[in-house]
C-alpha positions as CSV (number, residue, x, y, z in Angstrom):
1,M,111.4,79.6,130.9
2,R,110.3,79.5,127.1
3,M,108.4,82.4,125.8
4,R,106.4,82.7,122.5
5,A,105.0,85.6,120.7
6,L,101.6,86.8,121.5
7,A,100.2,87.0,117.9
8,P,97.6,89.9,117.3
9,F,96.4,88.4,114.1
10,L,96.9,85.2,112.2
11,P,100.2,85.4,110.4
12,A,100.0,87.2,107.1
13,A,101.9,84.3,105.6
14,L,99.0,81.9,106.7
15,L,96.4,84.2,105.8
16,L,97.6,84.6,102.2
17,S,98.4,80.8,101.8
18,G,94.7,80.3,101.0
19,A,94.7,77.6,103.8
20,P,91.0,77.2,105.3
21,A,90.4,79.2,108.5
22,S,89.3,77.5,111.6
23,A,85.8,76.9,112.7
24,A,86.1,80.0,115.1
25,A,87.3,82.1,112.4
26,E,84.4,81.2,110.2
27,R,82.0,82.5,112.8
28,Y,83.7,85.4,113.8
29,T,83.0,88.9,112.2
30,W,84.2,92.4,113.2
31,R,82.4,93.9,116.3
32,A,83.3,97.1,118.1
33,D,81.6,95.7,121.2
34,N,84.4,93.8,123.1
35,G,81.7,92.1,125.4
36,N,83.4,93.4,128.5
37,G,82.0,96.7,128.8
38,T,84.3,98.2,126.4
39,F,84.5,98.9,122.7
40,T,87.2,99.3,120.2
41,N,87.5,101.4,117.1
42,P,86.5,101.5,114.3
43,L,82.7,100.8,115.0
44,F,82.9,98.9,111.6
45,F,86.1,97.7,109.9
46,D,84.3,98.2,106.5
47,E,83.9,101.7,104.9
48,F,81.2,103.8,106.4
49,S,82.2,107.5,105.4
50,D,81.0,111.0,106.2
51,P,78.9,109.6,108.9
52,D,76.0,111.7,110.5
53,L,74.4,110.5,113.8
54,I,71.4,111.8,115.7
55,R,69.5,110.7,118.8
56,V,65.7,110.6,118.8
57,G,64.6,109.9,122.5
58,Q,66.5,106.6,123.7
59,D,67.3,105.6,119.9
60,F,70.3,106.6,117.8
61,Y,70.4,106.8,113.9
62,L,73.4,106.8,111.7
63,T,73.7,107.5,107.9
64,G,76.8,107.9,105.5
65,T,77.9,108.5,102.1
66,T,77.5,105.8,99.2
67,M,78.8,107.6,96.0
68,H,77.7,105.8,93.0
69,S,76.7,102.5,94.7
70,M,73.1,101.6,94.8
71,P,71.1,101.4,96.8
72,G,72.3,104.2,98.6
73,L,72.4,106.1,102.0
74,P,72.0,103.4,104.7
75,V,70.1,104.1,107.8
76,L,71.3,102.1,110.9
77,H,69.8,102.1,114.4
78,S,71.3,101.6,117.9
79,R,70.5,101.9,121.6
80,D,74.1,102.1,122.9
81,L,76.1,103.9,120.0
82,V,78.4,100.6,119.6
83,N,76.2,98.0,118.1
84,W,74.0,98.8,115.1
85,T,71.3,97.2,113.1
86,F,70.6,98.1,109.6
87,L,67.0,99.5,109.0
88,S,66.7,100.5,105.4
89,Y,68.5,102.3,102.3
90,V,67.0,105.7,101.8
91,L,66.8,105.1,98.0
92,D,66.9,102.0,95.9
93,R,68.4,103.8,93.1
94,L,69.4,107.3,91.8
95,D,68.8,107.5,88.1
96,L,69.5,111.1,86.9
97,G,71.0,110.3,83.6
98,P,73.3,108.0,81.4
99,S,76.3,108.4,83.8
100,F,74.3,106.8,86.7
101,R,73.5,103.9,84.4
102,L,77.1,103.5,83.1
103,E,75.8,104.2,79.6
104,D,77.2,106.1,76.6
105,G,80.8,105.7,78.2
106,K,80.0,107.8,81.0
107,N,80.0,106.9,84.8
108,E,79.7,108.6,88.3
109,Y,82.8,107.1,89.8
110,G,84.0,109.3,92.6
111,R,80.7,111.1,92.5
112,G,77.0,110.2,93.0
113,I,75.4,111.0,96.3
114,W,77.7,112.0,99.4
115,A,77.8,113.9,102.8
116,P,74.5,113.4,104.1
117,C,72.9,115.3,107.1
118,L,70.6,113.4,109.0
119,R,67.8,115.2,111.1
120,Y,64.6,114.7,113.0
121,H,61.9,117.4,113.4
122,K,58.3,117.1,114.5
123,G,58.0,113.3,113.7
124,V,59.7,113.5,110.4
125,F,63.3,112.2,109.7
126,Y,65.2,114.0,106.9
127,I,68.4,113.5,105.2
128,F,69.8,116.2,103.1
129,S,72.5,115.2,100.6
130,N,74.7,116.4,97.8
131,V,74.9,114.8,94.2
132,N,77.6,116.0,92.0
133,G,76.1,117.7,88.8
134,Q,72.8,118.2,90.5
135,T,71.1,120.1,93.1
136,A,71.1,119.1,96.7
137,Q,68.4,116.3,97.5
138,T,66.1,116.0,100.5
139,F,64.7,112.7,101.6
140,R,61.7,112.4,104.1
141,A,60.0,109.5,106.1
142,T,57.9,109.3,109.1
143,D,59.6,105.9,109.9
144,P,63.4,105.3,109.3
145,R,62.7,102.0,107.8
146,G,60.8,103.9,104.8
147,P,59.4,104.5,102.6
148,W,61.6,107.6,101.9
149,K,60.4,110.4,99.4
150,R,62.9,112.3,97.5
151,I,62.5,116.0,96.7
152,P,65.2,118.0,95.0
153,M,66.3,121.3,96.3
154,K,66.7,124.3,94.1
155,R,70.4,124.7,94.2
156,S,73.6,122.7,95.3
157,L,75.0,123.3,98.8
158,H,78.5,121.7,99.5
159,D,78.6,119.7,102.7
160,L,75.6,121.1,103.9
161,S,74.1,120.8,107.5
162,V,70.9,121.7,108.7
163,L,69.6,123.3,112.0
164,F,65.8,123.3,112.9
165,D,66.1,126.0,115.3
166,D,63.8,126.7,118.4
167,D,62.7,130.0,117.0
168,G,60.6,127.9,114.5
169,R,63.0,128.6,111.5
170,T,65.3,126.5,109.7
171,Y,68.8,127.2,108.8
172,V,71.6,125.6,106.7
173,V,75.3,126.1,106.6
174,W,77.5,124.9,103.8
175,G,81.1,125.5,102.0
176,Y,84.8,124.8,102.4
177,R,86.5,127.1,104.6
178,G,84.3,130.1,103.6
179,I,81.4,129.0,105.6
180,R,77.9,130.3,104.5
181,L,74.4,130.5,106.3
182,A,71.0,131.1,105.2
183,Q,67.5,130.6,106.3
184,L,65.5,127.5,104.6
185,N,62.1,128.2,103.1
186,E,59.1,126.4,104.5
187,D,59.3,123.3,102.3
188,L,63.0,123.2,102.8
189,T,63.8,123.3,99.0
190,D,65.3,126.7,98.6
191,L,66.9,129.6,100.5
192,V,64.9,132.5,101.8
193,P,65.8,135.4,99.5
194,G,68.2,138.0,101.3
195,T,69.1,135.5,104.1
196,E,72.5,134.0,102.4
197,R,75.7,135.3,103.8
198,E,79.2,134.4,104.9
199,I,79.5,133.9,108.5
200,I,83.1,132.6,108.7
201,P,85.8,133.8,106.3
202,P,88.5,131.3,104.7
203,A,91.3,132.5,106.7
204,A,89.8,131.4,110.1
205,G,90.6,127.8,109.8
206,M,87.4,125.9,109.2
207,G,87.3,123.0,106.6
208,E,84.4,121.4,105.2
209,G,82.0,118.3,105.9
210,L,80.0,120.7,108.3
211,H,77.6,119.5,111.2
212,F,75.6,122.2,112.7
213,Y,74.1,122.3,116.3
214,K,72.5,124.4,119.0
215,I,73.7,123.2,122.5
216,R,72.5,125.1,125.4
217,G,71.7,128.3,123.5
218,R,75.0,128.4,121.8
219,Y,75.6,127.5,118.2
220,Y,78.3,125.2,117.1
221,I,79.6,123.9,113.6
222,T,82.1,121.1,113.3
223,S,84.1,120.8,110.2
224,A,87.0,118.7,108.7
225,W,90.4,119.7,107.7
226,F,92.0,117.3,105.3
227,L,95.4,118.9,104.3
228,D,98.5,118.0,106.1
229,E,97.4,116.8,109.6
230,M,93.9,115.8,109.5
231,R,91.8,117.6,112.3
232,M,88.5,118.9,113.3
233,P,88.1,122.5,113.7
234,V,84.8,123.8,115.4
235,A,83.3,127.1,115.4
236,R,81.0,128.6,118.1
237,A,78.8,131.7,118.4
238,D,76.0,132.9,120.7
239,R,74.2,134.4,117.7
240,L,74.0,133.3,114.3
241,D,75.4,136.4,112.9
242,G,78.4,136.1,115.1
243,P,81.0,136.9,116.1
244,W,82.2,133.2,115.5
245,E,85.1,131.8,117.2
246,V,87.1,128.9,115.8
247,N,89.1,126.3,117.8
248,Q,91.3,124.2,115.6
249,D,92.2,121.4,118.1
250,I,89.1,119.7,119.1
251,S,90.4,116.7,117.7
252,R,93.9,116.7,115.8
253,G,96.2,113.9,114.4
254,E,94.3,111.0,116.1
255,D,95.2,108.1,113.6
256,F,95.5,105.5,116.4
257,G,99.1,105.1,115.0
258,L,98.0,104.0,111.4
259,A,100.6,104.8,108.8
260,L,99.8,106.3,105.5
261,G,99.6,103.3,103.3
262,H,100.0,102.6,99.4
263,R,98.3,105.6,97.4
264,V,97.4,105.9,93.7
265,A,99.2,108.6,91.6
266,G,97.1,109.6,88.6
267,R,93.5,108.7,87.5
268,T,94.0,106.8,84.5
269,P,96.5,103.9,83.2
270,P,99.3,103.4,83.7
271,F,99.0,103.8,87.3
272,R,102.0,104.5,89.8
273,I,101.6,103.2,93.1
274,L,103.2,105.2,95.7
275,P,104.7,103.1,98.7
276,P,103.7,103.5,102.4
277,D,104.9,106.7,104.2
278,P,105.0,106.3,108.0
279,S,106.6,109.8,108.3
280,Q,103.4,111.2,107.3
281,R,101.7,112.0,110.7
282,G,98.0,112.4,111.0
283,R,97.2,111.8,107.3
284,C,94.8,108.8,108.5
285,A,93.5,110.9,111.3
286,I,89.8,111.1,112.2
287,H,88.2,114.3,110.9
288,Q,84.7,114.7,109.3
289,G,82.1,114.1,112.1
290,G,80.1,115.6,114.8
291,I,78.8,115.1,118.5
292,V,75.7,113.5,120.2
293,D,74.4,113.2,123.7
294,T,72.9,110.3,125.4
295,P,69.7,110.2,127.6
296,K,72.1,110.2,130.6
297,G,73.8,113.5,129.6
298,E,77.1,112.0,128.4
299,W,78.6,113.4,125.0
300,W,80.2,111.4,122.2
301,G,82.0,112.4,119.1
302,F,81.9,110.5,115.6
303,S,84.1,110.9,112.9
304,M,85.7,109.1,110.1
305,M,89.4,108.3,109.3
306,D,91.1,107.3,105.9
307,A,92.2,103.7,106.6
308,N,94.3,103.1,103.5
309,S,92.8,100.5,101.0
310,V,89.8,99.2,103.1
311,G,88.3,102.7,102.8
312,R,87.1,105.3,105.4
313,L,86.1,104.2,108.6
314,T,84.0,105.5,111.5
315,A,85.2,106.0,115.1
316,L,83.5,106.9,118.4
317,S,85.2,109.1,120.7
318,P,84.2,110.4,124.4
319,V,84.0,114.1,124.4
320,T,85.1,116.2,127.2
321,W,83.6,119.7,127.5
322,K,86.1,122.5,128.6
323,D,85.8,126.2,128.4
324,G,82.7,125.6,126.4
325,W,84.3,123.5,123.6
326,P,83.6,119.7,122.9
327,Y,87.0,118.1,122.9
328,F,87.2,114.7,121.6
329,G,89.2,112.8,124.1
330,L,89.7,112.4,128.0
331,P,90.7,115.0,130.6
332,G,94.4,115.3,130.4
333,N,94.6,114.3,126.9
334,L,92.2,116.5,125.1
335,G,92.1,116.3,121.4
336,R,93.2,112.5,121.2
337,S,90.7,109.8,121.4
338,P,91.4,106.3,123.0
339,R,90.9,103.5,120.5
340,T,89.5,101.1,123.2
341,W,87.3,102.7,125.9
342,I,84.3,102.1,128.2
343,K,81.0,102.1,126.3
344,P,78.7,105.0,126.4
345,D,76.1,104.9,129.4
346,T,73.0,105.1,127.6
347,G,70.8,102.8,129.8
348,H,70.6,100.2,127.5
349,R,72.6,96.7,127.1
350,T,72.9,95.3,123.6
351,K,74.4,92.0,122.7
352,P,77.5,92.6,120.4
353,R,76.6,92.5,116.8
354,A,77.3,93.7,113.3
355,P,74.9,95.5,111.1
356,F,75.3,93.3,108.2
357,E,75.8,89.6,107.4
358,R,78.7,89.3,104.9
359,S,78.3,85.6,103.5
360,D,75.5,84.9,101.3
361,D,74.1,81.7,99.8
362,F,71.8,83.7,97.6
363,A,68.9,81.5,99.1
364,R,66.6,84.6,99.9
365,P,64.0,86.0,97.8
366,G,65.9,89.4,97.8
367,L,69.4,90.4,98.0
368,N,71.3,90.6,101.3
369,P,71.4,94.4,102.1
370,V,75.1,94.2,102.4
371,W,75.2,93.9,98.6
372,Q,75.2,97.3,96.4
373,W,75.2,97.5,92.6
374,N,78.0,99.2,91.0
375,H,75.7,102.2,89.5
376,V,72.2,101.7,88.6
377,P,71.5,97.9,87.6
378,V,69.8,96.8,84.6
379,D,66.6,95.0,85.6
380,G,65.9,91.7,84.0
381,K,69.5,91.1,83.5
382,W,70.1,89.5,86.8
383,S,68.1,87.2,88.9
384,L,67.8,85.1,92.1
385,R,64.9,83.0,90.6
386,E,66.2,81.8,87.4
387,R,68.1,79.3,89.1
388,P,66.9,79.0,92.7
389,G,69.7,79.3,95.4
390,W,71.9,81.1,92.8
391,L,72.7,84.6,91.8
392,R,72.7,84.9,87.9
393,L,74.4,87.9,86.3
394,H,73.7,87.9,82.7
395,A,76.9,89.1,80.7
396,L,76.3,92.5,79.1
397,P,78.6,94.0,76.7
398,A,81.5,96.0,78.0
399,P,85.2,96.5,77.3
400,D,86.4,96.0,80.7
401,L,85.3,95.7,84.3
402,W,85.1,99.4,84.9
403,S,82.5,99.5,82.2
404,A,80.7,96.3,83.3
405,R,77.1,96.8,84.3
406,N,75.3,94.6,86.9
407,T,78.4,94.3,88.9
408,L,77.4,93.4,92.3
409,T,79.6,94.7,95.3
410,Q,80.0,94.7,99.1
411,R,82.6,96.5,101.2
412,A,85.7,94.7,101.8
413,V,86.4,94.2,105.7
414,G,89.6,94.5,107.5
415,P,91.9,94.3,108.9
416,R,92.5,90.8,107.5
417,S,90.0,88.7,105.6
418,T,89.5,86.0,102.9
419,A,86.5,86.0,100.6
420,T,85.5,83.1,98.4
421,A,83.0,83.1,95.5
422,V,81.7,79.9,94.0
423,L,81.1,80.2,90.3
424,D,79.3,78.2,87.6
425,A,80.4,79.7,84.2
426,A,78.8,77.0,82.0
427,G,76.2,79.5,80.7
428,L,78.8,82.0,79.5
429,A,78.8,82.4,75.8
430,P,82.4,82.7,73.9
431,G,84.0,86.1,74.6
432,A,82.2,86.3,78.0
433,V,84.0,86.5,81.3
434,A,82.7,86.3,84.9
435,G,84.3,86.2,88.2
436,F,85.3,87.8,91.5
437,A,87.0,91.2,91.7
438,L,88.9,93.4,94.4
439,F,87.2,96.6,92.8
440,N,88.8,100.1,93.1
441,R,91.2,101.6,90.7
442,P,93.4,100.1,89.7
443,W,91.5,96.7,90.1
444,A,92.4,93.2,90.2
445,W,90.2,90.1,89.5
446,I,90.2,86.3,89.1
447,G,87.6,84.6,86.9
448,V,86.5,82.4,84.1
449,E,86.9,83.4,80.4
450,R,85.1,81.2,77.7
451,S,86.4,81.1,74.2
452,G,85.6,78.9,71.2
453,S,88.1,76.4,72.6
454,G,86.8,76.1,76.1
455,F,87.1,77.7,79.5
456,A,90.1,79.1,81.2
457,L,91.0,80.5,84.8
458,V,92.3,84.1,84.3
459,Q,93.8,86.5,86.9
460,F,94.2,90.0,85.8
461,D,96.1,93.0,87.7
462,E,95.1,96.3,86.2
463,A,98.1,98.3,88.0
464,T,100.7,95.9,86.4
465,G,98.8,94.9,83.2
466,E,99.9,91.3,83.9
467,S,97.5,88.3,83.6
468,S,97.8,84.6,84.5
469,R,95.9,81.9,82.6
470,V,95.2,78.2,83.7
471,P,93.0,75.9,81.3
472,L,90.0,74.5,83.0
473,A,88.5,71.0,82.4
474,Q,85.2,72.2,84.1
475,P,83.3,75.7,84.4
476,L,82.4,75.1,88.1
477,V,85.2,76.9,90.2
478,W,86.0,78.5,93.6
479,L,87.6,82.0,93.6
480,R,89.3,83.3,96.5
481,A,91.0,86.6,97.7
482,A,93.0,86.6,100.8
483,C,93.4,90.4,101.8
484,D,95.6,92.1,104.3
485,F,94.3,95.5,104.5
486,L,97.1,96.5,107.0
487,R,99.6,95.8,104.3
488,D,97.4,96.6,101.4
489,R,98.3,93.1,99.9
490,A,96.1,90.5,98.3
491,Q,96.6,87.1,96.9
492,F,94.1,85.3,94.4
493,F,93.6,81.5,94.6
494,F,91.2,79.0,92.9
495,S,89.9,75.6,93.4
496,T,88.1,73.0,91.5
497,D,86.9,71.0,94.3
498,G,86.4,73.6,97.1
499,R,88.9,72.1,99.4
500,N,92.5,72.5,97.6
501,F,93.3,76.1,96.6
502,T,96.1,77.1,94.4
503,P,97.6,80.6,94.1
504,V,97.5,82.3,90.8
505,G,99.1,85.4,89.8
506,K,101.4,87.7,91.8
507,P,100.2,89.3,95.0
508,H,98.1,92.5,94.2
509,T,98.7,95.9,95.9
510,M,95.6,97.4,97.0
511,A,96.1,101.0,96.9
512,Y,93.9,104.0,98.0
513,G,92.9,106.8,95.8
514,L,90.1,109.5,95.1
515,I,89.3,108.1,91.9
516,T,86.2,106.2,93.1
517,F,86.3,107.7,96.7
518,Q,85.9,104.4,98.0
519,G,87.9,101.7,99.5
520,V,88.3,98.4,98.0
521,R,85.0,96.3,97.3
522,W,84.4,92.8,96.7
523,A,82.7,92.3,93.4
524,L,80.8,89.8,91.4
525,F,80.8,90.4,87.6
526,S,79.7,89.0,84.3
527,F,80.4,90.7,80.9
528,Q,80.9,90.2,77.1
529,T,83.9,91.5,75.4
530,R,82.7,91.0,71.9
531,A,80.6,93.9,70.7
532,G,77.3,92.8,69.2
533,Q,77.4,89.2,70.6
534,A,75.1,87.5,73.0
535,G,77.0,87.2,76.3
536,G,75.3,84.3,78.2
537,Y,75.3,84.3,81.9
538,A,77.2,83.4,85.1
539,D,75.8,81.6,88.2
540,F,77.1,82.4,91.6
541,D,76.3,79.7,94.3
542,R,77.9,81.3,97.5
543,F,79.9,84.1,98.7
544,D,81.7,83.4,102.1
545,V,83.8,85.6,104.1
546,E,86.3,84.7,106.8
547,E,87.7,87.2,109.1
548,T,90.6,86.9,111.4
549,P,89.6,87.1,115.0
550,R,91.1,89.8,117.4
551,P,93.0,88.3,120.5
552,P,91.9,88.7,124.0
553,V,93.4,90.6,126.6
554,P,95.8,88.1,128.2
555,V,94.7,88.4,131.9
556,G,96.1,86.0,134.3
557,R,99.2,85.5,132.1
558,R,102.8,86.4,132.7
559,I,104.2,88.8,130.0
560,R,107.2,90.4,128.9
561,L,106.5,93.6,126.9
562,E,109.2,94.2,124.3
563,A,109.6,97.5,122.5
564,A,107.9,97.3,119.0
565,A,110.6,99.3,117.3
566,G,113.3,97.2,118.6
567,G,115.4,97.2,122.0
568,A,115.0,96.1,125.5
569,A,111.8,95.1,127.4
570,L,109.9,97.1,129.4
571,R,111.9,97.4,132.7
572,I,110.6,99.1,135.9
573,A,112.5,98.9,139.2
574,G,114.4,95.9,137.8
575,A,111.2,94.0,136.8
576,E,110.8,92.8,133.2
577,E,108.1,90.2,133.6
578,F,104.5,90.9,134.9
579,L,101.3,89.0,135.6
580,V,98.2,90.8,133.9
581,V,95.8,91.2,136.7
582,D,92.1,91.5,135.4
583,L,90.5,94.6,136.8
584,R,87.5,94.2,134.6
585,S,86.2,96.4,131.5
586,G,89.5,95.7,129.8
587,R,91.6,97.2,132.3
588,V,94.4,95.6,134.0
589,A,97.1,96.0,136.5
590,L,100.6,94.7,135.9
591,R,102.2,92.8,139.0
592,A,105.8,92.3,139.5
593,P,107.4,90.6,142.6
594,A,107.9,93.8,144.3
595,G,104.4,95.2,143.6
596,F,102.2,96.8,140.8
597,V,103.4,99.2,138.1
598,S,102.2,102.3,139.5
599,I,102.2,106.1,138.1
600,G,103.3,108.6,140.4
601,G,102.5,112.3,140.6
602,D,105.2,113.2,138.2
603,G,104.0,110.7,135.6
604,Q,106.9,108.4,136.1
605,A,106.2,104.6,136.7
606,G,107.6,102.5,139.6
607,L,106.3,99.8,141.8
608,R,103.9,100.0,144.8
609,A,102.6,97.2,146.9
610,G,99.2,96.9,147.9
611,T,95.8,96.9,146.2
612,P,95.7,98.5,142.8
613,G,94.0,101.8,142.5
614,E,93.6,104.3,139.7
615,A,97.6,105.0,139.5
616,E,98.0,101.1,139.0
617,T,95.1,100.8,136.5
618,F,95.7,100.7,132.7
619,Q,93.3,100.3,129.8
620,W,94.8,97.6,127.6
621,M,94.3,98.4,123.9
622,E,96.2,97.9,120.5
623,T,97.3,99.8,117.4
624,F,96.0,98.7,114.1
625,D,99.0,96.5,113.8
626,G,98.4,94.7,117.0
627,D,101.1,96.3,119.1
628,V,100.1,96.8,122.7
629,I,99.6,100.2,124.2
630,L,98.8,101.1,127.7
631,L,96.7,103.9,128.8
632,S,97.0,105.0,132.2
633,L,93.9,106.0,134.2
634,A,95.8,108.3,136.5
635,T,97.1,110.6,133.4
636,H,94.9,109.6,130.5
637,R,98.0,109.1,128.6
638,Y,100.1,106.2,127.4
639,L,103.0,104.2,129.1
640,R,106.4,105.4,127.4
641,V,109.9,104.2,127.6
642,E,112.4,107.0,127.4
643,D,115.2,106.4,125.0
644,A,117.7,107.7,127.4
645,G,118.0,105.8,130.7
646,G,115.1,103.8,130.1
647,R,112.8,105.6,132.4
648,V,109.1,104.9,132.0
649,F,106.6,107.6,132.0
650,A,102.7,107.8,131.3
651,D,102.8,110.9,129.5
652,S,102.5,110.1,125.7
653,P,99.4,111.4,123.8
654,G,99.4,108.5,121.6
655,P,101.0,106.3,119.2
656,R,102.7,108.0,116.2
657,P,102.4,106.1,112.6
658,D,106.3,105.8,112.5
659,G,106.3,103.8,115.7
660,R,109.1,105.8,117.1
661,D,107.0,107.0,120.1
662,G,108.3,104.4,122.8
663,I,104.9,103.3,123.7
664,R,104.3,100.4,121.3
665,F,105.0,96.8,122.7
666,R,104.9,93.3,121.5
667,A,103.8,91.0,124.2
668,R,105.5,87.8,124.9
669,F,104.0,85.4,127.5
670,R,104.5,81.9,128.8
């Protein structure tokens, strides 16, 4: 019997070869909805950090941090908590001085607007948010599609969260470790004098990133702990003045098995790139977030996780209440969230979709909302009309990409994707450069440089300082980056006909750091390196994104589950090959000739004949790397092979980043 690997993704070698994707891959985009009644985290495989989520009647609304990118603070809408639609940006631009415009050598990288608190009260939507070096800001709208009105507050409140209490008063909490509370005045711009006080001391174990609730007469504050193993401490009290209890294990260390990837050491060149470290447990774990209920009374948790170079992602978790605490996770496995689970029961069915369309032909009258400017753009120096069907970026003076204005960006998408930009550089003046970048710090780009002698294709990597140069006979060129965000690795390619692509430069290591407080962004740029000289312009015809599809659950196939860390196959009562039986909703039974894999009362796996029930049912899911993990519905824990004796139990809380947990398998099938 001939067996072959069940590849969870296209092989990295193929992805990084620049070979064109299949027609199916061209149509595919990441959707959390699996189309079978389940969802898989993250909700979006592009950065959506510091999420805040509320329900208004049958509708859910979501916003998150955008830092220095403009427009800022997106508002998304959903009826099922899994499929989301873009509604609006709260602000087109936040122009509070030269640093917001990349002027006078100043910038807002790693700063800007962040940690929004989304609320609804008496027909008005509110967003309260922090801005570095400024007071906190409030935004108000009667329609989440806008328009939104900005009103500065009187002071800065770190990671604030607001509660419209049922006594008619409005309260705010804020802080890191030492949590403070105060009453807000009637217009919500300042604290009521004499009401500010510390309600939770620093030693109690709370973090930052607060979310403030009142549930069934009791007050709750969720927070984010980011040192060592990331977790979500929660405080509760019957009265605002306490006493407050803190539970540090509502969610702890849930990284879905994702290992710590490449990190940046230092904030200025020369950079040192630290290698991945799988031994660091929980460093990518879900942390900052909160909870929300559905119209049918279910509770769900939302949170973000640091997912290495692609940035910080948003996850959705079932919530189990126990002893008055809202634990993320399932009974029997509190504090750990399944990566794949049954969708929330909201009473609404929604077609699987993504909130943004990533590819763009620039034929619309305005920019696709997936795009955001790097800082406030210069009006009149970019256009969709000067050459209809093309994006024109005028080359403004800048010494490098970091300082270049009118750089247009969008969040890169994982886990593996390829982006291609079509550039006509004929309008550039000598000394100008334009192209396509993987923007973070350190950055890398591929583009066209014009000199007095003509055009050249250039690829530059800031981390190494190395560049590659290829003479061009024509200014029209296709620029491509194939990105593997599970390996933090990217390769650049170029083409002069749009069909045959040639790699250029060495592979680029995409590393995560807190210099920008963002993951990698795809960026289109144009700037003039010669001070005092005109730069001309660059025209971009298209931007196309291809993503690698996820594999389906291999129902109806005979499989062998081999230990991902090496070793023998999963073996139960002598059986090593199993038929995957579809039990619907992504759940399966594993049938051997002598019966189905079954979990006994002691948690040990054996075989049982007959019709599969709860003890024989497993939720099929995968780690980020594509290893198969099987969650038992009997224990809400994962199937694990013991090192000694090869016995199998359904008792593991979840995958570890180092893979030495005995629960990861590579499926091989006929």
